[in-house]
N, C-alpha and C positions, 0 to 999 in steps of 0.2 A: 508470764506463763503463756499468754495468747501470742506474744511475739515469737517465743520459741517454736510454738506449734506452727506458726506462718513460715518460719525459716526452714523448718524441717519439711514442710509440704513443698516449698519452693525448691528444695534441694532434691526432693524425690521426684518432682517434675523434670528437672534439668537432667538428672541422670538417666532418666527414661529413654530420651532421645538418643539414637544411636548413629554412629558413623560406620558405614558398612562397605568394605572394599569388595567390588564385584569384578570378577576376573573374565567372565564370558557370559554368553546368552542363556546358558542353562542355570548358572548361579543367579542371573538377574530374574529369571522366571521365578525361581525359588524365593528369592527375597521379596519380589513384588506381592506375594500372596499374603505376606505378614507385615507389610510396612505400615508404620504408625505416623501419626502428625509428629513433625520435628525431626523425623529420620533424614539422613543423608546418605544417599547411595553414590559411592565414588567409583566411577568406572576406570578401570585400570588402563593406563597408557598403552597404546599399541593400536593395530588395525583390527577392526571389527568387520569381517567380510559377510555380506549378506546376512546381517544381524536383524531379526524382527523382534523388536522389543515393545511389549505392550505392558501398560501398568494403570491400574484404576486405583487411585489413592485418594484419601480425604485428609488433606492438611487444613490448617487454619491460617488466617491473616498473620497471626503471632508466630505460629509454628508451621511453616510450610514443609512438605516433603520436597527434598531437593535431590536432583540428579545432576551430578556434575563430573566433569574430567578430573583425573588425578592431576593432570597438568593441563591448563586450558590450551586447546589447539593440537594436544598430542593423542587425544582419543579420536581416530579417524575411521568413520564409517565408509565402506565402500560397496560398489554392486547395488544389489536390490535392498539394502538396508532400509528399515523404516522404524521410526519411533512413534507409537501411538499412545496418546494420553487420554485419560477420562478421569473425572472426579473434580476435586477442587483444590486450589492453592498448591499447585506443583510447580517447582522452579526448575528449568533446565539450564545448565550453564556450562559453556566452555567446549561444546562438542563441534566436530567438523565432519560434515557429509561430503565426501569428494566423488564426483563424477556419478551421481545417483542414476541408476536404471529402473527403478521402480515406479509406480504410479504417484507416489509421494514419498519425500524424505521424512517431513515431520507433519504428522496429522494429529490435530487436537480433538480426537475422538477414537473410539475403538470400533464402535458401530453405530447405527442411526439412533439407538437407545441409550448410548453411553457417550456423552459428550463431555468436553473440558469447560470448566468455568473458573474464572479468577486465576488462571494459569499464566505463567511467564517463560518465554523463550528469550535468553539474553546471552550476550557474549559468545554467540555461535556463528558458524558459517556453512552455507550451502553453495558449493562452487562446482563449475564443470570447465575442464580445459581440453576436452576431447572434441573431434569434429562430430557433426551431426550425423547419426546412424542412418544407413541406407535404407532400412525398413521403417515404415511410417509408425511413429509412436506418439502418443499423447499422454502428457503427465504434468504434475505440478511439483515445485519444490516444496511449497508449505501450503497446507489446507487449514483454514481456521473455522471451527464450529463453536457452538455454545456462546457464552456470554463473558463480557469483561476480561478477555484474555489480552495479554501484552506481548508483543514482539519488539525487542529494542537492542541496540548496539550490536547488531547481527551484520554480516557481510553476505550478500545473496547475488551471484553473478555467473554468467556463462552459459545460461540455458540455451539450447539449440533445438529441442524438440517442441512440437506443437503443445499448446497448454499454457495458460497464465502461470507466471512464476509464483505469485503469491495470491490465493483467493480467500476471501470471506464468504462463506456459504450461509444462507438463511434458509429456514424451513418453511415450506409451503403449508405444513400442518400446524406448526407451533408458532405463534407470534412472540415477538419480544427478545429474540436472540440479537446479539450484536454488542454494541458499546465497547468494541475492541480498540486498542490502542497500538499504533506503529510508530515508533519514534527513534531517532538517532541511529537509524540503519544506513548502510551504504549499499545501494542497489547499483551493481557495476555493470559492465558492458553485456548487452545481449544483442546477438546478430540478428539481421533481418530474417523473418520467417518467410516473407513472400505471400502471406495470406493472413486472414483473422485467426485469432488464437494466440498471438504473440505479445499479449499485454504483460507488463510487469506487475501491476496490482490490479485487481478487479474486486469490488465490493458489491456482492450480490450478483444476480442474473436477471434476465428479463422477466421471468416468472414470478420473481419475488421483489421486483423493482419498486413497487409502491408500499413496501414495508419501511418502516423507520429503523435504520440500522444504528445511526448515531455513533459512527466510528470516528477516531480522531487520528489523522495522518499528519505528523508534525516532525520538523527537524530532521528530515531525512535528506540524503543526497542521492540523486538519480543521475547516473553518468553513462552516456552512450547506451541508453536503454532503447535500442532500435527495432525491437521484435516486430512492431507494426505501427500503424498510425495512432493508436491509443496507447500511450505509455501507462496512464491510469484510466481505467474504465470504471466510472461510477455507475452502479446499477442498483441503487437504493436511496433512501431519503435522509436527510437530516446529518449528513457527513460533514466533516470539517478538514480542510487541507490548508495547513498554514505553516510558514516559516521552513518551507522546503526548498531545496536548491536543484534545478534541472540544468545539467551542463551537457551541451552538444547532444541533446536528445532529439532524434528524428522522429517526433511524435507529440502528442499533446496530452494535457490534462482534460479528459473528456467527461462532461456530465452527460453521458449517454441515455440513462434512464433514471427515473427518480426525481424528487423535488426538494426544495429548501435545503440545498447544500451552501457551503460558504467556502470560498477560495481566497485566503487572506495572506498577505505579506509573503508571497512566495517569489523566488527569483529564477527567471528563465535565461540562460545565456547560450546563445547559438554557437558562439566560438568558431565560426567559419564552416560548420557541418552543414551537409545538405539536408533539406527538408525539416529543419528544425522549427517547431511550433510552440504554441502557448497554450491557450484555454478555448475549449469549444463549448458552447451552451445550447442544451435542448431541455424543455421542461419548464416547471413553474417555480417561482419565488427563491431564485438563486441570488446569492450576493458574491460579487467578484470585486474586492477592494484592496488597495495598498499593494498591489503586485508590481514588480519590475521586470520588463521584458526587453532584451537587449540583442541586436545582431541576429534576429531570427530570419531565416531564409525561406520558410515554407510558405506556400500559397494555398487558396482554396480552404479546405477544412483544416490545414496546418498554418493558417493566418494567426498572427499573434493573439488576436481575440476574434473568435468567430461565432456568429448567431446563426443557427440553422432554421430552415424553414420547417414548419410542421405539417403533418399529413392530417386531414380531416377525418375525425373518428378513428385515429391511429390504433392499431393493434400494439400490444405490450412491447413487441420487438420492433416497432416502427419509429417515427419521430413524433414526438409530442410538440405542440407549439409552445414557443417561449412566451411565457406570461410573467409580468410583475418582477423581472430581473433587475437588479441594481448593479450597474458596472461603474465604479466611482474610484477617483483618486488613484488610478494606476499610471505607471510611467512606462512609456514605450520609447525605446531609443534605437534609431538606425535599423529598424526592421524593414524588410523588403515589402511586406503587406501588413498593415496595421490593425484596423478594425473592419471586418467583413460582416455586413448585415444582409442576410438572405442567401445564404448557401444551401443548395439543394442536395440531399443525399438520396433522394428518391423522386421519380417522375411524377408521384402523386403528392408531393410536398408543395403547398401552395400557401400556407398560413404564415404570414410575417409575425415579427414579435409585436405584442401589445402590452400597454400599461408598464412600459419598461423606460428605464432612466439610464442614460449615459452621461455621466457628469463629473467635472473636476479632474478629468484625466490630462496628463501632459504627453503630447505626442510629437516626436521629432519626425519631420517629413523630408529628411535628407535623401532618402531612397523611395519611399512609397508615399502616396496620398494618404491623409489621415483616415478617411472613410472610403469604402468601397460598398456603395449601396445598390443592391440588386433587387430590391422589393419595396413595397410601400412601407414609409416610416411614420405614417401619421399616428401610429399607436407607440412611437417612441419619443421621448423627451431627451433632446441633446442640449446641454447648457454648461457653461463655464469651463469648457475644454480648452486647453491651451495647445495651439499647433503651430509649427514653424520649422525652418531649416535648422535652427539651433534652439535648444532649451535654456531659458534664463536661469533656472535653478538646477544646480548639480545634485544628483542622487548619490548618496554614500552607501556602498554595499555594506551589508552587516558583516561583522567578523564571523568566519566559519566556526561551527561548533564540532567538537570531536564526535565522529560517527564510526560505526562498526566496532568490531571486537578489539579490546585493548591488547590482545596478543598477536593480532594480524595487522601490524603496522610495518 
């Protein structure tokens, strides 16, 4: 008897979830008012011009609310279209935003009081193939708020306007946001902006940089992301960057603000492009280990591994002294500039790295010397580093993992 009751209950739960075909923005607004956990909103194939979609929904881990394309890649948003999500456990799958002109294409909030948590953007694309507009505009492709959201298997490329391509926002009033995951995405070409504001990813900002974001950026491909000197700008604490590939990127993974971040097992390939860089360190308690850097051409702050000088009593938007960094077991091959200690980004910057270890690295010096030392290094321990014109141990690049949407191959 009990078993029959349980089966009946399970059947009632399963049939309560609905698949709802949505033809336009008006229908979406109506459906969004009554959506329930487990429902799937299927957006009809076609071009959705200037579509402003907003939804606050409460799914669960077992029964998320899903918004998906009728055919992945065939639901195309154009113009000022924007998708704004708030609530919990919402999955967005298979949408394509082409040549967006609004402030955001995808925003994981509706307003400052309605944020998204435990939501996922997957198998989507945000792309631009139009030249930069003559009028000055500032925008983002993706803005992430709230906590524990995931962006995965997306293709994001072609941004020409000022503003970071993908931003994680933290709150000055509320602590504890973050713990987002960005994995298996393909960040495609971004042309040079010619000034700051052209990052591909930024986690936090200078005002919230001492907050722990604890985000994970892994298994992504960054290709010709040349917007500015910082391809990735870290501006929060406790983030992990691992198993990413940077191909012909004229910029660096920069630990600009914040502490206790980890850069691990990433691959940086210059491929003959100008200004290609590696990793730049500022702040405290960072770990840089197991990375492979090859054929990088950048110098100064685009050196393969660069330690910046700190400013005494630095303001949040300045340069904090490098303290307790560990740079270990990295491999540098055929780079024009290898490890630079003491790069100055400000005339007030005078503080060298302290309590810092550089050890176990293999550095091929066929083009540039192993170390370019521009400051006192009595606070730096350098040991067990192997240098020479040839490296005795060959490094085997890992097999590439599939990235980007399955439908856009």
